[in-house]
C-alpha positions in Angstrom: 139.8 -96.6 19.4 136.2 -95.7 18.6 137.1 -92.0 18.1 140.0 -93.1 15.7 137.5 -95.2 13.6 135.0 -92.2 13.5 137.8 -89.9 12.4 138.9 -92.3 9.7 135.4 -92.7 8.4 134.8 -88.9 8.4 138.1 -88.4 6.5 137.1 -91.1 3.9 133.7 -89.5 3.5 135.2 -86.0 3.0 137.7 -87.3 0.5 134.9 -89.0 -1.5 132.7 -85.9 -1.4 135.6 -83.7 -2.6 136.5 -86.0 -5.5 133.0 -86.2 -6.7 132.8 -82.4 -6.9 135.6 -82.2 -9.5 134.7 -81.5 -13.1 134.8 -84.3 -15.7 136.6 -83.9 -19.0 135.5 -84.7 -22.6 137.5 -84.5 -25.8 136.3 -84.6 -29.4 135.2 -82.8 -32.4 132.2 -80.5 -32.4 129.3 -82.2 -34.3 127.0 -79.3 -33.9 126.5 -76.1 -31.9 123.4 -74.1 -31.3 124.3 -70.8 -29.6 120.7 -69.7 -29.5 119.6 -72.7 -27.3 123.0 -72.9 -25.6 123.8 -76.5 -26.7 127.0 -78.1 -28.0 127.1 -81.6 -29.3 130.4 -83.6 -29.7 131.0 -86.4 -32.1 129.4 -89.5 -30.5 126.3 -87.5 -29.8 127.4 -86.3 -26.3 125.5 -83.1 -25.5 126.6 -80.2 -23.3 124.8 -77.1 -22.0 126.7 -73.9 -22.7 126.5 -71.2 -20.0 125.1 -67.9 -21.2 128.3 -66.1 -20.3 130.4 -68.2 -22.7 131.4 -66.6 -26.0 130.9 -69.4 -28.6 130.6 -67.4 -31.9 134.0 -68.6 -33.1 133.3 -72.3 -32.5 132.4 -74.4 -35.6 131.5 -78.0 -36.3 134.6 -80.1 -37.0 136.8 -78.2 -34.4 138.5 -80.3 -31.8 137.8 -79.2 -28.3 138.6 -80.2 -24.7 135.6 -79.6 -22.4 135.6 -79.5 -18.6 132.1 -80.0 -17.3 130.0 -80.7 -14.3 126.8 -82.7 -14.2 124.0 -80.4 -12.8 120.6 -81.9 -12.4 121.4 -84.6 -14.9 122.8 -82.2 -17.5 126.4 -81.8 -18.6 127.2 -78.1 -18.1 130.4 -76.7 -19.6 132.7 -75.1 -17.0 135.7 -74.6 -19.4 136.4 -75.2 -23.0 139.7 -75.2 -24.9 140.2 -75.5 -28.6 142.5 -78.4 -29.4 144.8 -79.1 -32.4 
């Protein structure tokens, strides 16, 4: 019985750890973008760090975007970005 409880607790912990590793999602219009400092701000003043390998030259304020991101050391870091309609 004790081994069953330990196995159940281990499974619950692994499930929680896996879920917390998934990226979050944000949707909105670009309020501002600063490609030199790798920063994108959505309406509502939500700030995201842009990875250096992302090409953002075509992004402009007012565009609707869907952003996938992860929180890394307290900073929202973009992992994927799609232009919306």
